[in-house]
One Martini backbone bead per residue (centre of mass of N, CA, C, O) as a GRO file, in nm:
protein
  460
    1MET     BB    1   0.999  -1.626   2.382
    2PHE     BB    2   0.882  -1.426   2.124
    3PHE     BB    3   0.833  -1.053   2.124
    4GLU     BB    4   0.646  -0.805   1.914
    5LEU     BB    5   0.554  -0.480   1.875
    6VAL     BB    6   0.348  -0.327   1.615
    7TYR     BB    7   0.316   0.029   1.569
    8ASP     BB    8   0.064   0.237   1.421
    9LYS     BB    9   0.019   0.574   1.452
   10SER     BB   10  -0.179   0.647   1.212
   11LEU     BB   11  -0.401   0.413   1.350
   12ALA     BB   12  -0.357   0.296   1.628
   13GLN     BB   13  -0.210   0.007   1.551
   14ALA     BB   14  -0.185  -0.336   1.651
   15SER     BB   15   0.077  -0.573   1.621
   16TYR     BB   16   0.208  -0.923   1.626
   17VAL     BB   17   0.510  -1.101   1.725
   18ILE     BB   18   0.525  -1.458   1.773
   19GLY     BB   19   0.774  -1.687   1.911
   20CYS     BB   20   0.951  -1.997   1.868
   21GLN     BB   21   1.281  -2.048   1.917
   22ALA     BB   22   1.310  -2.357   1.911
   23GLY     BB   23   1.149  -2.372   1.616
   24GLY     BB   24   1.166  -2.105   1.433
   25VAL     BB   25   0.872  -1.975   1.483
   26ALA     BB   26   0.593  -1.760   1.362
   27ALA     BB   27   0.347  -1.514   1.452
   28VAL     BB   28   0.080  -1.304   1.321
   29ILE     BB   29  -0.118  -1.031   1.443
   30ASP     BB   30  -0.276  -0.814   1.261
   31PRO     BB   31  -0.159  -0.717   0.990
   32LYS     BB   32  -0.033  -0.499   0.805
   33ARG     BB   33   0.020  -0.429   0.462
   34ASP     BB   34   0.318  -0.351   0.522
   35VAL     BB   35   0.506  -0.650   0.557
   36ASP     BB   36   0.819  -0.599   0.579
   37THR     BB   37   0.841  -0.576   0.885
   38TYR     BB   38   0.805  -0.887   0.946
   39LEU     BB   39   1.035  -0.995   0.773
   40GLU     BB   40   1.261  -0.849   0.931
   41ILE     BB   41   1.209  -0.971   1.207
   42ALA     BB   42   1.242  -1.267   1.131
   43LYS     BB   43   1.529  -1.248   1.016
   44ALA     BB   44   1.670  -1.122   1.273
   45ASN     BB   45   1.548  -1.401   1.444
   46ASN     BB   46   1.547  -1.675   1.293
   47MET     BB   47   1.250  -1.684   1.151
   48LYS     BB   48   0.938  -1.836   1.058
   49ILE     BB   49   0.645  -1.760   0.903
   50THR     BB   50   0.344  -1.976   0.970
   51HIS     BB   51   0.139  -1.769   1.115
   52ILE     BB   52  -0.195  -1.616   1.075
   53LEU     BB   53  -0.383  -1.380   1.269
   54GLU     BB   54  -0.731  -1.292   1.340
   55THR     BB   55  -0.980  -1.120   1.527
   56HIS     BB   56  -1.118  -0.970   1.269
   57ILE     BB   57  -1.311  -0.773   1.069
   58HIS     BB   58  -1.186  -0.496   0.964
   59ALA     BB   59  -1.248  -0.123   0.948
   60ASP     BB   60  -0.961   0.064   0.972
   61PHE     BB   61  -0.798  -0.161   0.804
   62LEU     BB   62  -0.585  -0.326   0.577
   63CYS     BB   63  -0.518  -0.637   0.589
   64GLY     BB   64  -0.197  -0.838   0.547
   65SER     BB   65  -0.237  -1.150   0.540
   66ARG     BB   66  -0.224  -1.220   0.230
   67GLU     BB   67   0.048  -1.100   0.171
   68LEU     BB   68   0.207  -1.266   0.381
   69ALA     BB   69   0.127  -1.546   0.273
   70LYS     BB   70   0.247  -1.517  -0.011
   71LEU     BB   71   0.552  -1.464   0.092
   72THR     BB   72   0.562  -1.728   0.315
   73GLY     BB   73   0.325  -1.964   0.334
   74ALA     BB   74   0.136  -1.907   0.543
   75GLU     BB   75  -0.115  -1.964   0.765
   76MET     BB   76  -0.459  -1.893   0.802
   77TYR     BB   77  -0.638  -1.774   1.105
   78LEU     BB   78  -0.995  -1.756   1.114
   79SER     BB   79  -1.302  -1.674   1.172
   80ASP     BB   80  -1.624  -1.884   1.222
   81MET     BB   81  -1.795  -1.677   1.338
   82GLY     BB   82  -2.093  -1.602   1.288
   83ASP     BB   83  -2.265  -1.525   1.027
   84LYS     BB   84  -2.283  -1.495   0.682
   85ASP     BB   85  -2.196  -1.176   0.709
   86TRP     BB   86  -1.917  -1.293   0.887
   87LYS     BB   87  -1.747  -1.409   0.635
   88TYR     BB   88  -1.491  -1.528   0.482
   89GLU     BB   89  -1.407  -1.528   0.103
   90PHE     BB   90  -1.143  -1.705   0.165
   91PRO     BB   91  -0.891  -1.899   0.218
   92HIS     BB   92  -0.892  -2.083   0.539
   93ASN     BB   93  -0.866  -2.127   0.876
   94LYS     BB   94  -1.120  -2.230   1.089
   95LEU     BB   95  -1.252  -2.070   1.381
   96LYS     BB   96  -1.337  -2.176   1.709
   97HIS     BB   97  -1.442  -2.205   2.003
   98GLY     BB   98  -1.165  -2.375   2.166
   99ASP     BB   99  -0.947  -2.363   1.992
  100ASN     BB  100  -0.610  -2.474   1.890
  101ILE     BB  101  -0.285  -2.318   1.843
  102LYS     BB  102   0.023  -2.434   1.732
  103LEU     BB  103   0.363  -2.297   1.827
  104GLY     BB  104   0.536  -2.512   1.911
  105ASN     BB  105   0.533  -2.432   2.258
  106LEU     BB  106   0.281  -2.282   2.175
  107ASN     BB  107  -0.057  -2.158   2.277
  108PHE     BB  108  -0.372  -2.086   2.114
  109GLU     BB  109  -0.670  -1.980   2.240
  110VAL     BB  110  -1.004  -1.964   2.140
  111LEU     BB  111  -1.211  -1.672   2.184
  112HIS     BB  112  -1.534  -1.574   2.191
  113THR     BB  113  -1.576  -1.195   2.148
  114PRO     BB  114  -1.840  -1.044   2.114
  115GLY     BB  115  -1.951  -0.685   1.997
  116HIS     BB  116  -1.799  -0.534   1.791
  117THR     BB  117  -1.831  -0.819   1.656
  118PRO     BB  118  -1.959  -1.135   1.594
  119GLU     BB  119  -1.656  -1.274   1.511
  120SER     BB  120  -1.494  -1.213   1.746
  121ILE     BB  121  -1.160  -1.280   1.863
  122SER     BB  122  -0.940  -1.432   2.098
  123PHE     BB  123  -0.596  -1.483   2.226
  124LEU     BB  124  -0.474  -1.740   2.439
  125LEU     BB  125  -0.156  -1.753   2.587
  126THR     BB  126   0.078  -2.031   2.616
  127ASP     BB  127   0.399  -2.090   2.776
  128LYS     BB  128   0.485  -2.410   2.834
  129PRO     BB  129   0.782  -2.410   2.938
  130ALA     BB  130   0.702  -2.209   3.183
  131THR     BB  131   0.373  -2.265   3.174
  132GLN     BB  132   0.019  -2.362   3.226
  133GLU     BB  133  -0.046  -2.069   3.219
  134PRO     BB  134  -0.181  -1.800   3.107
  135VAL     BB  135  -0.031  -1.472   2.982
  136MET     BB  136  -0.195  -1.388   2.714
  137LEU     BB  137  -0.422  -1.136   2.556
  138PHE     BB  138  -0.562  -1.104   2.233
  139THR     BB  139  -0.829  -0.863   2.168
  140GLY     BB  140  -0.831  -0.646   1.976
  141ASP     BB  141  -1.169  -0.494   1.981
  142PHE     BB  142  -1.265  -0.564   2.272
  143VAL     BB  143  -1.017  -0.490   2.473
  144PHE     BB  144  -0.893  -0.213   2.614
  145VAL     BB  145  -0.736   0.048   2.753
  146GLY     BB  146  -1.016   0.161   2.930
  147ASP     BB  147  -1.185  -0.005   2.708
  148VAL     BB  148  -1.421  -0.075   2.441
  149GLY     BB  149  -1.568  -0.185   2.175
  150ARG     BB  150  -1.757  -0.074   1.928
  151PRO     BB  151  -2.097  -0.164   1.788
  152ASP     BB  152  -2.165   0.092   1.559
  153LEU     BB  153  -2.008   0.111   1.289
  154LEU     BB  154  -2.203  -0.006   1.065
  155GLU     BB  155  -2.443   0.172   1.129
  156GLN     BB  156  -2.288   0.445   1.084
  157ALA     BB  157  -2.117   0.377   0.805
  158ALA     BB  158  -2.348   0.158   0.649
  159GLY     BB  159  -2.655   0.120   0.762
  160LEU     BB  160  -2.681  -0.131   0.969
  161LYS     BB  161  -2.951  -0.203   1.115
  162GLY     BB  162  -2.932  -0.318   1.463
  163THR     BB  163  -2.625  -0.388   1.531
  164GLN     BB  164  -2.569  -0.223   1.796
  165ASP     BB  165  -2.758  -0.374   1.994
  166ILE     BB  166  -2.640  -0.653   1.959
  167GLY     BB  167  -2.346  -0.576   2.029
  168ALA     BB  168  -2.397  -0.470   2.316
  169ALA     BB  169  -2.500  -0.740   2.430
  170GLN     BB  170  -2.246  -0.906   2.359
  171MET     BB  171  -2.044  -0.739   2.522
  172PHE     BB  172  -2.163  -0.789   2.798
  173ASP     BB  173  -2.120  -1.101   2.790
  174SER     BB  174  -1.813  -1.106   2.730
  175LEU     BB  175  -1.728  -0.955   2.996
  176GLN     BB  176  -1.814  -1.175   3.188
  177GLU     BB  177  -1.585  -1.368   3.093
  178PHE     BB  178  -1.342  -1.184   3.138
  179ASN     BB  179  -1.389  -1.168   3.456
  180LYS     BB  180  -1.281  -1.483   3.492
  181LEU     BB  181  -1.004  -1.412   3.459
  182GLN     BB  182  -0.690  -1.382   3.534
  183ASP     BB  183  -0.524  -1.105   3.654
  184PHE     BB  184  -0.223  -1.163   3.524
  185ILE     BB  185  -0.314  -1.123   3.247
  186GLN     BB  186  -0.224  -1.001   2.959
  187VAL     BB  187  -0.321  -0.709   2.762
  188TRP     BB  188  -0.344  -0.705   2.393
  189PRO     BB  189  -0.439  -0.473   2.182
  190GLY     BB  190  -0.542  -0.323   1.864
  191HIS     BB  191  -0.549  -0.040   2.025
  192GLY     BB  192  -0.510   0.309   2.076
  193ALA     BB  193  -0.484   0.615   2.108
  194GLY     BB  194  -0.688   0.755   1.828
  195SER     BB  195  -0.901   0.563   1.786
  196ALA     BB  196  -1.237   0.496   1.642
  197CYS     BB  197  -1.303   0.214   1.818
  198GLY     BB  198  -1.327   0.433   2.048
  199LYS     BB  199  -1.345   0.686   2.327
  200SER     BB  200  -1.111   0.585   2.579
  201LEU     BB  201  -0.824   0.521   2.505
  202GLY     BB  202  -0.527   0.426   2.596
  203ALA     BB  203  -0.168   0.496   2.573
  204VAL     BB  204  -0.094   0.231   2.660
  205PRO     BB  205  -0.015  -0.095   2.526
  206LEU     BB  206  -0.091  -0.231   2.812
  207SER     BB  207  -0.235  -0.481   3.030
  208THR     BB  208  -0.464  -0.623   3.265
  209VAL     BB  209  -0.718  -0.784   3.390
  210GLY     BB  210  -0.707  -0.656   3.673
  211TYR     BB  211  -0.695  -0.360   3.586
  212GLU     BB  212  -0.963  -0.357   3.423
  213LYS     BB  213  -1.152  -0.428   3.661
  214ILE     BB  214  -1.074  -0.134   3.811
  215ARG     BB  215  -1.067   0.079   3.541
  216ASN     BB  216  -1.279  -0.007   3.347
  217TRP     BB  217  -1.585   0.115   3.285
  218ALA     BB  218  -1.733  -0.146   3.175
  219LEU     BB  219  -1.657  -0.329   3.438
  220GLN     BB  220  -1.859  -0.140   3.626
  221MET     BB  221  -2.147  -0.232   3.441
  222LEU     BB  222  -2.239  -0.560   3.494
  223ASP     BB  223  -2.545  -0.495   3.648
  224ASP     BB  224  -2.645  -0.308   3.380
  225LYS     BB  225  -2.744  -0.337   3.063
  226ALA     BB  226  -2.882  -0.066   2.990
  227ALA     BB  227  -2.657   0.124   3.093
  228PHE     BB  228  -2.434   0.006   2.925
  229ARG     BB  229  -2.549   0.064   2.645
  230LYS     BB  230  -2.573   0.371   2.674
  231GLU     BB  231  -2.268   0.424   2.729
  232LEU     BB  232  -2.144   0.280   2.479
  233LEU     BB  233  -2.308   0.473   2.260
  234ALA     BB  234  -2.197   0.724   2.381
  235ASP     BB  235  -1.988   0.953   2.234
  236GLN     BB  236  -1.891   0.856   1.971
  237PRO     BB  237  -1.698   0.875   1.722
  238GLU     BB  238  -1.675   0.944   1.404
  239PRO     BB  239  -1.689   0.730   1.147
  240PRO     BB  240  -1.519   0.674   0.893
  241ARG     BB  241  -1.609   0.628   0.563
  242TYR     BB  242  -1.400   0.381   0.498
  243PHE     BB  243  -1.497   0.143   0.680
  244ALA     BB  244  -1.686  -0.008   0.486
  245MET     BB  245  -1.461  -0.086   0.284
  246MET     BB  246  -1.287  -0.253   0.478
  247LYS     BB  247  -1.488  -0.473   0.537
  248LYS     BB  248  -1.498  -0.572   0.248
  249LEU     BB  249  -1.185  -0.616   0.179
  250ASN     BB  250  -1.145  -0.817   0.434
  251LYS     BB  251  -1.358  -1.038   0.314
  252VAL     BB  252  -1.280  -1.040   0.026
  253ASP     BB  253  -1.159  -1.080  -0.266
  254ARG     BB  254  -0.830  -0.951  -0.371
  255ASP     BB  255  -0.587  -0.757  -0.448
  256LEU     BB  256  -0.239  -0.764  -0.419
  257LEU     BB  257   0.024  -0.592  -0.210
  258THR     BB  258   0.373  -0.684  -0.162
  259GLU     BB  259   0.464  -0.378  -0.206
  260VAL     BB  260   0.597  -0.073  -0.207
  261PRO     BB  261   0.525   0.166  -0.407
  262GLU     BB  262   0.641   0.368  -0.666
  263VAL     BB  263   0.630   0.711  -0.702
  264GLN     BB  264   0.575   0.949  -0.932
  265ASN     BB  265   0.744   1.216  -1.069
  266LEU     BB  266   0.613   1.493  -1.197
  267SER     BB  267   0.571   1.675  -1.455
  268GLN     BB  268   0.433   1.947  -1.582
  269GLN     BB  269   0.269   1.797  -1.794
  270ASP     BB  270   0.146   1.589  -1.600
  271PHE     BB  271   0.014   1.795  -1.408
  272ASP     BB  272  -0.163   1.937  -1.616
  273GLN     BB  273  -0.321   1.680  -1.689
  274ALA     BB  274  -0.437   1.624  -1.409
  275LYS     BB  275  -0.598   1.888  -1.394
  276LYS     BB  276  -0.763   1.847  -1.655
  277GLU     BB  277  -0.893   1.569  -1.528
  278GLY     BB  278  -0.965   1.641  -1.213
  279LEU     BB  279  -0.771   1.574  -1.005
  280LYS     BB  280  -0.689   1.532  -0.699
  281ILE     BB  281  -0.517   1.758  -0.469
  282ILE     BB  282  -0.273   1.673  -0.222
  283ASP     BB  283  -0.162   1.870   0.048
  284ALA     BB  284   0.101   1.763   0.288
  285ARG     BB  285   0.150   2.010   0.424
  286THR     BB  286   0.158   2.239   0.630
  287PRO     BB  287  -0.046   2.495   0.708
  288GLU     BB  288   0.175   2.711   0.689
  289ALA     BB  289   0.278   2.639   0.404
  290PHE     BB  290   0.007   2.652   0.256
  291SER     BB  291  -0.067   2.957   0.323
  292LYS     BB  292   0.182   3.078   0.144
  293GLY     BB  293   0.114   2.859  -0.107
  294PHE     BB  294  -0.165   2.770  -0.309
  295LEU     BB  295  -0.371   2.563  -0.487
  296LYS     BB  296  -0.648   2.592  -0.631
  297GLY     BB  297  -0.836   2.298  -0.518
  298SER     BB  298  -0.675   2.206  -0.295
  299LEU     BB  299  -0.593   1.974  -0.029
  300ASN     BB  300  -0.522   2.004   0.321
  301ILE     BB  301  -0.331   1.712   0.427
  302PRO     BB  302  -0.135   1.651   0.660
  303ASN     BB  303   0.165   1.478   0.764
  304THR     BB  304   0.022   1.291   0.992
  305ASN     BB  305  -0.135   1.057   1.194
  306THR     BB  306  -0.419   1.155   1.028
  307PHE     BB  307  -0.401   1.126   0.720
  308SER     BB  308  -0.555   0.859   0.648
  309THR     BB  309  -0.824   0.933   0.777
  310TRP     BB  310  -0.889   1.185   0.598
  311MET     BB  311  -0.869   1.037   0.333
  312GLY     BB  312  -1.105   0.838   0.406
  313TRP     BB  313  -1.322   1.062   0.401
  314TYR     BB  314  -1.265   1.195   0.089
  315MET     BB  315  -1.206   0.929  -0.056
  316ASN     BB  316  -1.224   0.715  -0.311
  317TYR     BB  317  -1.162   0.388  -0.485
  318GLU     BB  318  -1.142   0.516  -0.798
  319GLU     BB  319  -0.976   0.764  -0.761
  320SER     BB  320  -0.734   0.972  -0.854
  321PHE     BB  321  -0.417   1.122  -0.732
  322VAL     BB  322  -0.223   1.401  -0.600
  323LEU     BB  323   0.084   1.489  -0.455
  324ILE     BB  324   0.216   1.723  -0.209
  325ALA     BB  325   0.566   1.660  -0.147
  326ASP     BB  326   0.829   1.559  -0.015
  327LYS     BB  327   1.028   1.310  -0.114
  328SER     BB  328   1.087   1.199   0.186
  329GLU     BB  329   0.753   1.143   0.230
  330VAL     BB  330   0.629   0.943   0.019
  331GLU     BB  331   0.657   0.665   0.150
  332ASP     BB  332   0.494   0.726   0.403
  333LEU     BB  333   0.232   0.800   0.254
  334THR     BB  334   0.199   0.532   0.103
  335ARG     BB  335   0.169   0.354   0.350
  336LYS     BB  336  -0.078   0.494   0.473
  337LEU     BB  337  -0.260   0.436   0.223
  338MET     BB  338  -0.231   0.120   0.196
  339ARG     BB  339  -0.366   0.063   0.484
  340ILE     BB  340  -0.656   0.169   0.324
  341GLY     BB  341  -0.642   0.116  -0.004
  342LEU     BB  342  -0.496   0.379  -0.135
  343ASP     BB  343  -0.354   0.326  -0.467
  344ASN     BB  344  -0.428   0.597  -0.662
  345ILE     BB  345  -0.137   0.718  -0.729
  346GLN     BB  346  -0.025   0.918  -0.983
  347GLY     BB  347   0.156   1.124  -0.806
  348PHE     BB  348   0.421   1.378  -0.760
  349ILE     BB  349   0.502   1.691  -0.604
  350THR     BB  350   0.690   1.943  -0.506
  351PRO     BB  351   0.706   2.248  -0.364
  352GLY     BB  352   0.904   2.351  -0.579
  353GLN     BB  353   0.734   2.272  -0.824
  354LEU     BB  354   0.487   2.437  -0.756
  355THR     BB  355   0.627   2.709  -0.790
  356ASP     BB  356   0.729   2.664  -1.083
  357PHE     BB  357   0.448   2.591  -1.218
  358GLU     BB  358   0.257   2.841  -1.080
  359GLY     BB  359   0.349   3.077  -0.918
  360LYS     BB  360   0.128   3.346  -0.928
  361ALA     BB  361  -0.125   3.143  -0.890
  362LEU     BB  362  -0.086   3.143  -0.608
  363GLU     BB  363  -0.222   3.127  -0.292
  364SER     BB  364  -0.324   3.296   0.021
  365TYR     BB  365  -0.313   3.300   0.390
  366GLN     BB  366  -0.436   3.424   0.716
  367ALA     BB  367  -0.470   3.370   1.021
  368ILE     BB  368  -0.683   3.425   1.284
  369ASP     BB  369  -0.779   3.577   1.581
  370LYS     BB  370  -0.962   3.649   1.853
  371LYS     BB  371  -1.003   3.949   1.795
  372GLU     BB  372  -1.121   3.908   1.506
  373VAL     BB  373  -1.359   3.737   1.587
  374LYS     BB  374  -1.496   3.945   1.774
  375GLU     BB  375  -1.534   4.159   1.556
  376GLN     BB  376  -1.717   3.990   1.375
  377LEU     BB  377  -1.937   3.934   1.589
  378ASP     BB  378  -2.011   4.235   1.643
  379LYS     BB  379  -2.123   4.278   1.351
  380GLY     BB  380  -2.305   3.988   1.288
  381ASN     BB  381  -2.204   3.905   0.976
  382VAL     BB  382  -2.155   3.575   1.066
  383GLN     BB  383  -2.008   3.243   1.030
  384VAL     BB  384  -1.965   2.985   1.268
  385ILE     BB  385  -1.750   2.694   1.234
  386ASP     BB  386  -1.750   2.386   1.401
  387VAL     BB  387  -1.532   2.093   1.322
  388ARG     BB  388  -1.592   1.921   1.540
  389GLY     BB  389  -1.715   1.701   1.727
  390ALA     BB  390  -2.007   1.654   1.893
  391SER     BB  391  -1.888   1.600   2.180
  392GLU     BB  392  -1.712   1.854   2.187
  393PHE     BB  393  -1.931   2.067   2.140
  394LYS     BB  394  -2.105   1.993   2.394
  395LYS     BB  395  -1.882   2.089   2.609
  396GLY     BB  396  -1.805   2.343   2.411
  397HIS     BB  397  -1.873   2.681   2.267
  398ILE     BB  398  -1.931   2.916   2.057
  399GLU     BB  399  -2.153   3.145   2.045
  400GLY     BB  400  -2.343   3.055   1.753
  401ALA     BB  401  -2.226   2.809   1.661
  402GLU     BB  402  -2.169   2.563   1.414
  403ASN     BB  403  -2.191   2.205   1.367
  404LEU     BB  404  -1.941   2.085   1.126
  405PHE     BB  405  -1.796   1.820   1.054
  406VAL     BB  406  -1.515   1.776   0.871
  407GLY     BB  407  -1.578   1.486   0.746
  408LYS     BB  408  -1.884   1.617   0.646
  409LEU     BB  409  -1.853   1.890   0.489
  410ASP     BB  410  -1.884   1.795   0.185
  411LYS     BB  411  -2.206   1.720   0.263
  412ASN     BB  412  -2.257   2.047   0.390
  413LEU     BB  413  -2.240   2.302   0.192
  414ASP     BB  414  -2.543   2.412   0.217
  415LYS     BB  415  -2.465   2.529   0.526
  416VAL     BB  416  -2.287   2.737   0.378
  417SER     BB  417  -2.209   3.053   0.336
  418LYS     BB  418  -2.192   3.287   0.044
  419ASP     BB  419  -2.227   3.580   0.191
  420LYS     BB  420  -2.088   3.537   0.442
  421PRO     BB  421  -1.864   3.522   0.657
  422VAL     BB  422  -1.631   3.247   0.735
  423ILE     BB  423  -1.560   3.070   1.035
  424VAL     BB  424  -1.307   2.838   1.116
  425HIS     BB  425  -1.290   2.571   1.370
  426CYS     BB  426  -1.138   2.400   1.642
  427GLN     BB  427  -0.925   2.323   1.885
  428SER     BB  428  -0.598   2.384   1.736
  429GLY     BB  429  -0.611   2.376   1.379
  430GLY     BB  430  -0.597   2.114   1.200
  431ARG     BB  431  -0.900   2.086   1.095
  432ALA     BB  432  -0.937   2.381   0.994
  433ALA     BB  433  -0.736   2.361   0.758
  434ILE     BB  434  -0.897   2.157   0.601
  435ALA     BB  435  -1.163   2.317   0.586
  436TYR     BB  436  -1.057   2.559   0.437
  437SER     BB  437  -0.963   2.410   0.179
  438LEU     BB  438  -1.239   2.287   0.109
  439LEU     BB  439  -1.395   2.550   0.070
  440ARG     BB  440  -1.212   2.676  -0.143
  441ALA     BB  441  -1.239   2.431  -0.346
  442ASN     BB  442  -1.575   2.505  -0.340
  443GLY     BB  443  -1.593   2.843  -0.377
  444PHE     BB  444  -1.516   2.975  -0.107
  445GLU     BB  445  -1.401   3.308  -0.022
  446LYS     BB  446  -1.519   3.394   0.280
  447VAL     BB  447  -1.259   3.265   0.450
  448PHE     BB  448  -1.168   3.178   0.794
  449ASN     BB  449  -0.890   3.091   1.011
  450TYR     BB  450  -0.914   2.980   1.345
  451ALA     BB  451  -0.638   2.838   1.479
  452GLY     BB  452  -0.682   2.839   1.793
  453GLY     BB  453  -0.958   2.791   1.881
  454TRP     BB  454  -1.099   2.660   2.161
  455GLU     BB  455  -0.840   2.669   2.325
  456ASP     BB  456  -0.817   2.981   2.300
  457TRP     BB  457  -1.107   3.081   2.370
  458SER     BB  458  -1.116   2.929   2.668
  459ASN     BB  459  -0.863   3.113   2.739
  460LYS     BB  460  -0.903   3.371   2.970
   0.00000   0.00000   0.00000
């Protein structure tokens, strides 16, 4: 059997290539949208991709199943569980609980594992030349390492009332069935640490059923459904705004993007026209580089593993935008954006071009330290905004600080003072830099970035 994990750090998302080497055929589970990765793996190992499997209708990334099927001719095998609101609306092979998918000498048994979503399925793999016992379980967003999938995403992100309570009850029942599986079965989940699909995902890529039985908090609470529901729904991270759009685009028919697009390097005339048209300008440089010279109105979203997530918070799917980034980073940024369906990149300019085009018009700022924050607090006429998540804020915060989560800050500008100095901070600087740029872009002038954040403040 051939096996390879493909892990996207930018979304903490796992996909899998599983092949029968005797038959020269391979399946891909939950592919990301830039599918050239899977084509290269198949080619390097003399296999043809013939099967594409999905564990559920994803909310956090735009699945590349249809792109991969178009390029390879592979068949798609997708869930037909759940009611009419949870059905794929494009041609595919429909899967029910107990179905079996054969791939050469390999067999995938379909298990209906609702909870995260009603249609969620897992794939139990048996490598029949080696053993008649199942060896791997691909769980999607059902069971993670140390955690389970949250059932509240659509209620929180799209306002579908009542879905989280139904999902919590289904998750409880699904875990009862998981508990009956053999301890030696490997568990390969759809996400790792950093994903917003759970609250305490482990950083290692795999587990076993037996390990989860003794380590996973959820599997320790299967004797009290009410307590389980309460704990499952408590302190979940804020679901990014784009999740609702992903659910829609992964479900309905849509345009396909079968290769990574080449982004145009804009001339000064093109850039001036983009500004004139009011296009959003996304500066993907580090906060340190941004602070030394930035264009007023631009948003600083650094090219880190969280770039696509923050873009998903702030961008809609109709507007075009311009990137400021080194040419060597543009392809990486484009891939991160296409994985969540943000395809409307008008073009990019480099930091050098920014300096040439804007010159003395660029603004700058210097982050403040703990001493300066204390001085401002002693004066009394200051607003401190903690842009961390609610659960982080609850664990500890600067006395008198207000909690306005950075992802929702653009919708809460009326809560930010235009008269007092405003100090923004997060845990250690990354989110505060985004918040600073967002406030400045929206006309707030008396803004200070406490880059050290709670990590520095709480270090007595």
